[in-house]
C-alpha positions as CSV (number, residue, x, y, z in Angstrom):
1,X,-12.7,3.9,20.5
2,X,-16.2,2.9,21.6
3,X,-16.6,-0.4,19.7
4,X,-14.9,-3.7,20.5
5,X,-11.9,-4.0,18.3
6,X,-9.7,-7.0,17.6
7,X,-6.4,-6.2,19.3
8,X,-3.3,-8.2,20.1
9,X,-0.4,-5.9,20.7
10,X,-0.1,-4.8,24.3
11,X,2.0,-1.9,25.6
12,X,3.7,-4.5,27.8
13,X,5.4,-7.0,25.4
14,X,5.1,-9.8,27.9
15,X,1.3,-9.3,28.0
16,X,0.9,-9.8,24.3
17,X,-0.5,-13.3,23.7
18,X,2.2,-14.6,21.4
19,X,0.4,-17.8,20.8
20,X,-2.4,-15.9,18.9
21,X,0.0,-14.2,16.6
22,X,-0.2,-15.8,13.1
23,X,2.9,-14.3,11.6
24,X,6.1,-16.3,11.9
25,X,9.4,-14.8,13.1
26,X,10.6,-14.1,9.5
27,X,7.4,-12.2,8.8
28,X,7.6,-10.3,12.1
29,X,11.1,-9.2,11.5
30,X,10.1,-8.1,7.9
31,X,7.1,-6.3,9.3
32,X,9.2,-4.3,11.8
33,X,11.9,-3.4,9.2
34,X,9.2,-2.3,6.8
35,X,7.5,-0.1,9.4
36,X,10.9,1.5,10.4
37,X,11.9,2.1,6.8
38,X,8.5,3.6,6.0
39,X,8.9,6.1,8.9
40,X,12.3,7.1,7.6
41,X,11.1,7.4,4.0
42,X,8.0,9.3,5.1
43,X,10.2,11.8,7.0
44,X,12.5,12.3,4.1
45,X,9.7,12.8,1.5
46,X,7.8,15.1,3.8
47,X,11.0,17.2,4.0
48,X,11.3,17.2,0.2
49,X,7.8,18.5,-0.1
50,X,8.3,21.1,2.6
51,X,11.4,22.3,0.7
52,X,9.6,22.5,-2.6
53,X,11.5,19.7,-4.2
54,X,8.4,17.6,-4.5
55,X,5.1,19.3,-5.6
56,X,2.8,16.7,-4.1
57,X,3.2,14.2,-1.4
58,X,0.6,12.3,0.8
59,X,2.2,11.0,4.1
60,X,1.7,7.3,4.8
61,X,1.5,7.6,8.6
62,X,-0.5,6.5,10.5
63,X,-1.7,4.2,7.8
64,X,1.5,2.3,8.0
65,X,0.5,-0.3,10.6
66,X,-2.4,-1.6,8.6
67,X,-0.7,-1.1,5.2
68,X,2.5,-3.1,6.1
69,X,0.6,-5.7,8.1
70,X,-1.8,-6.5,5.2
71,X,1.0,-6.7,2.7
72,X,3.1,-9.0,4.9
73,X,0.2,-11.3,5.5
74,X,-0.5,-11.7,1.8
75,X,1.4,-14.2,-0.3
76,X,3.7,-13.4,-3.2
77,X,1.1,-14.4,-5.9
78,X,-1.7,-12.3,-4.4
79,X,-2.7,-9.0,-6.0
80,X,-2.8,-5.8,-4.0
81,X,-4.8,-2.8,-5.0
82,X,-3.7,0.0,-2.6
83,X,-4.6,3.6,-1.8
84,X,-2.2,6.5,-2.1
85,X,-1.2,6.2,1.6
86,X,0.2,2.7,1.2
87,X,3.9,3.3,0.8
88,X,4.5,0.7,3.6
89,X,2.7,-1.9,1.5
90,X,4.8,-0.9,-1.5
91,X,8.0,-1.6,0.5
92,X,6.7,-4.8,2.0
93,X,5.9,-6.1,-1.5
94,X,9.5,-5.6,-2.6
95,X,9.5,-2.0,-3.8
96,X,12.9,-0.3,-3.9
97,X,13.6,3.1,-2.5
98,X,15.2,4.4,-5.7
99,X,12.1,3.4,-7.8
100,X,9.8,5.1,-5.2
101,X,11.9,8.3,-5.4
102,X,12.1,8.2,-9.2
103,X,8.3,8.1,-9.4
104,X,7.9,10.7,-6.7
105,X,10.2,13.1,-8.4
106,X,9.2,12.3,-12.0
107,X,12.8,11.3,-12.8
108,X,14.2,9.0,-15.4
109,X,13.7,5.5,-14.2
110,X,10.1,6.1,-13.1
111,X,8.4,2.8,-13.9
112,X,5.1,4.5,-14.9
113,X,7.0,7.1,-17.0
114,X,5.3,10.2,-15.5
115,X,1.7,8.9,-16.0
116,X,0.8,9.0,-12.3
117,X,0.7,11.6,-9.5
118,X,3.8,11.6,-7.2
119,X,3.6,8.7,-4.8
120,X,1.3,6.6,-6.9
121,X,3.8,4.2,-8.5
122,X,3.2,0.6,-9.4
123,X,5.3,-2.6,-8.7
124,X,4.6,-5.2,-11.4
125,X,6.8,-7.8,-9.9
126,X,5.1,-7.4,-6.5
127,X,1.6,-7.4,-8.0
128,X,1.2,-4.0,-6.5
129,X,-1.1,-2.0,-8.8
130,X,-0.7,1.8,-9.0
131,X,-3.3,3.6,-7.0
132,X,-5.7,6.0,-8.5
133,X,-6.4,9.6,-7.6
134,X,-10.1,8.8,-7.8
135,X,-11.4,7.2,-4.5
136,X,-12.7,3.7,-4.5
137,X,-11.7,2.5,-8.0
138,X,-9.4,-0.2,-6.5
139,X,-12.4,-2.0,-4.9
140,X,-14.1,-3.1,-8.1
141,X,-10.7,-3.7,-9.7
142,X,-9.8,-6.2,-6.9
143,X,-13.2,-7.8,-7.2
144,X,-12.7,-8.3,-11.0
145,X,-9.2,-9.7,-10.7
146,X,-10.5,-12.0,-7.9
147,X,-13.2,-13.3,-10.2
148,X,-10.7,-13.9,-13.0
149,X,-8.5,-15.9,-10.7
150,X,-11.5,-17.9,-9.5
151,X,-12.4,-18.7,-13.1
152,X,-8.8,-19.8,-13.8
153,X,-8.7,-21.9,-10.7
154,X,-5.8,-19.9,-9.2
155,X,-5.1,-20.3,-5.5
156,X,-4.4,-16.6,-4.9
157,X,-6.5,-13.7,-3.6
158,X,-6.9,-10.0,-4.6
159,X,-6.9,-7.4,-1.8
160,X,-8.0,-3.8,-1.9
161,X,-7.0,-1.2,0.7
162,X,-9.0,2.1,0.9
163,X,-10.2,4.8,3.2
164,X,-13.6,6.0,4.3
165,X,-14.0,8.4,1.3
166,X,-14.2,5.4,-1.0
167,X,-17.3,4.2,0.8
168,X,-19.3,7.1,-0.6
169,X,-18.5,6.1,-4.1
170,X,-20.5,3.8,-6.4
171,X,-17.4,1.7,-6.9
172,X,-17.7,0.5,-3.3
173,X,-21.2,-0.9,-3.8
174,X,-20.5,-2.2,-7.2
175,X,-17.3,-4.0,-6.1
176,X,-18.8,-5.5,-3.0
177,X,-22.0,-6.6,-4.7
178,X,-20.0,-8.3,-7.5
179,X,-17.6,-10.0,-5.0
180,X,-20.5,-11.4,-2.9
181,X,-22.5,-12.4,-6.0
182,X,-19.7,-14.6,-7.3
183,X,-18.1,-15.4,-3.9
184,X,-14.7,-14.4,-5.2
185,X,-11.4,-14.8,-3.3
186,X,-11.1,-11.1,-2.3
187,X,-10.2,-9.1,0.8
188,X,-11.4,-5.5,1.3
189,X,-9.6,-3.5,4.0
190,X,-11.0,-0.1,4.9
191,X,-9.3,2.3,7.3
192,X,-11.8,4.4,9.2
193,X,-11.9,6.8,12.1
194,X,-14.5,4.7,13.9
195,X,-17.0,7.5,13.8
196,X,-18.8,6.6,10.5
197,X,-22.5,5.8,10.7
198,X,-23.5,3.3,9.6
199,X,-20.1,1.6,10.2
200,X,-18.3,0.2,7.2
201,X,-18.5,-3.3,8.8
202,X,-22.3,-2.9,9.1
203,X,-22.5,-2.0,5.4
204,X,-20.4,-5.1,4.6
205,X,-22.7,-7.3,6.7
206,X,-25.7,-5.9,4.8
207,X,-24.1,-7.1,1.5
208,X,-23.6,-10.6,3.0
209,X,-19.8,-10.4,3.5
210,X,-17.8,-11.8,6.4
211,X,-16.7,-8.7,8.4
212,X,-14.0,-8.1,10.9
213,X,-13.4,-5.0,13.1
214,X,-9.8,-4.4,14.1
215,X,-7.6,-1.9,15.8
216,X,-6.0,-0.2,12.7
217,X,-3.0,0.9,14.7
218,X,-2.3,-2.7,15.9
219,X,-0.3,-4.3,13.1
220,X,-0.5,-7.8,14.6
221,X,-4.3,-7.7,14.8
222,X,-4.5,-6.5,11.2
223,X,-2.1,-9.2,10.0
224,X,-4.2,-11.8,11.8
225,X,-7.4,-10.6,10.2
226,X,-5.9,-10.6,6.7
227,X,-4.4,-14.1,7.3
228,X,-7.7,-15.5,8.4
229,X,-9.6,-13.8,5.6
230,X,-7.1,-15.1,3.0
231,X,-7.5,-18.7,4.3
232,X,-11.3,-18.4,4.1
233,X,-11.1,-17.1,0.5
234,X,-8.8,-19.8,-0.7
235,X,-11.0,-22.4,0.8
236,X,-14.0,-21.1,-1.1
237,X,-15.5,-19.1,1.7
238,X,-15.9,-15.9,-0.3
239,X,-14.7,-12.3,0.4
240,X,-14.1,-10.5,3.7
241,X,-14.4,-6.8,4.6
242,X,-12.0,-5.7,7.3
243,X,-12.6,-2.4,9.0
244,X,-9.4,-1.1,10.5
245,X,-10.2,1.7,12.9
246,X,-7.6,4.4,13.4
247,X,-8.8,6.8,16.1
248,X,-8.4,10.3,14.9
249,X,-8.6,11.7,18.4
250,X,-5.4,10.0,19.5
251,X,-1.9,11.4,18.8
252,X,-0.2,9.9,15.7
253,X,1.3,6.7,16.8
254,X,4.6,5.3,15.6
255,X,3.7,1.8,14.4
256,X,7.3,0.6,14.5
257,X,7.8,1.9,18.0
258,X,4.6,0.1,19.2
259,X,5.9,-3.2,17.7
260,X,9.5,-2.9,18.8
261,X,8.9,-4.1,22.4
262,X,7.3,-7.3,21.1
263,X,10.0,-8.2,18.5
264,X,12.7,-7.5,21.1
265,X,10.9,-9.7,23.6
266,X,10.8,-12.5,20.9
267,X,14.6,-12.1,20.5
268,X,14.2,-10.8,16.9
269,X,15.6,-7.3,17.5
270,X,17.8,-5.3,19.8
271,X,19.4,-1.9,20.1
272,X,22.5,-2.8,18.0
273,X,20.3,-4.1,15.1
274,X,18.1,-1.0,15.4
275,X,21.1,1.4,15.1
276,X,22.6,-0.5,12.2
277,X,19.3,-0.8,10.3
278,X,18.4,2.9,10.7
279,X,21.9,4.0,9.6
280,X,21.8,1.7,6.6
281,X,18.3,2.8,5.6
282,X,19.3,6.5,5.9
283,X,22.4,5.9,3.8
284,X,20.3,4.1,1.2
285,X,17.9,7.0,1.0
286,X,20.6,9.6,0.6
287,X,22.3,7.5,-2.1
288,X,19.1,6.9,-3.9
289,X,18.0,10.5,-3.8
290,X,21.3,11.7,-5.2
291,X,21.1,9.1,-8.0
292,X,17.5,9.9,-8.9
293,X,18.1,13.7,-8.9
294,X,21.2,13.4,-11.1
295,X,19.3,11.2,-13.6
296,X,17.1,14.1,-14.7
297,X,13.4,14.2,-15.4
298,X,11.6,11.4,-17.3
299,X,11.7,12.1,-21.1
300,X,8.8,13.8,-22.8
301,X,8.7,10.8,-25.2
302,X,8.3,8.5,-22.3
303,X,5.0,10.1,-21.3
304,X,3.6,8.9,-24.6
305,X,4.7,5.3,-24.2
306,X,2.8,2.5,-22.6
307,X,-0.6,4.1,-23.2
308,X,-1.6,2.1,-26.3
309,X,-0.3,-1.2,-27.6
310,X,-0.1,0.6,-31.0
311,X,0.2,4.3,-31.0
312,X,-2.9,6.0,-32.6
313,X,-2.3,8.8,-35.1
314,X,-2.7,11.6,-32.6
315,X,0.1,10.2,-30.4
316,X,2.3,9.6,-33.4
317,X,1.8,13.3,-34.4
318,X,2.7,14.4,-30.8
319,X,5.7,12.2,-30.8
320,X,6.9,13.7,-34.1
321,X,6.4,17.2,-32.8
322,X,8.4,16.4,-29.7
323,X,11.2,14.9,-31.7
324,X,11.3,18.1,-34.0
325,X,11.4,20.3,-30.9
326,X,14.2,18.2,-29.4
327,X,16.3,18.4,-32.6
328,X,15.8,22.2,-32.8
329,X,16.9,22.6,-29.1
330,X,19.9,20.4,-29.8
331,X,20.8,22.6,-32.8
332,X,20.5,25.8,-30.7
333,X,22.8,24.3,-28.1
């Protein structure tokens, strides 16, 4: 990859320096399960898109390693502002498969009621904010929420995950500038191909941020970087920019497969658990997909809800026309 990257996970599990890993056994097991479930979910959703049952889907691999690792390293009270490739983070923050599929298919039960593109759902209980189709908006949102938490004296952080396209947006510079100006408790994680000039880390250094350069395919290295950045932010040390490099010239790596040797070496996983977990996950997916498809699409009225605290006149008129149309259709039936 050219540059020196923080890396922990060795191809030989025994060579991985376990003492440097900052995740405990519970977190490691959760990380591996999340990566495995993400792979299964991604395969299923890619198939739905290929078959025309989903009109739009952005695969989450190979972003899964950095996505899941960052989410696992954060605490429950932290806020996460993801990109549209962060299905792994959604699952790690407690997202359910049926809710994910309901949003993807625009079905009844979609928590955002059809307001977002497929695969861009939110998770209020997990403080996982729905991503935007516009690149980079989550950067300044995370900076703003971090500032609010700082003013309230909260002991949480706000984290934003984004890709290199966001760096070309004004929101990147606005967000980083505000974060540094107020020394807010924020973490900015950018996935890159490692070919950007100047590097994202160099840009962060120019703004006065603490920066870290990690192997974006090494979930343990990413988790360590996020854990360290979080501790610094909570202690008043300000924001950190982490550049997670995913080498585009290498074949797509299976993040779960790369981690499996290590968790097995730690005694946290084995072939029997693998078989049972994969079978259980596949069954959950099939059951959830059947339930979501049988629920039907989100109601037209639902699209008008949760937009304003009090509906303005134009939405009231639209709602009335929808109700009139529905009654007419029921009469024809």
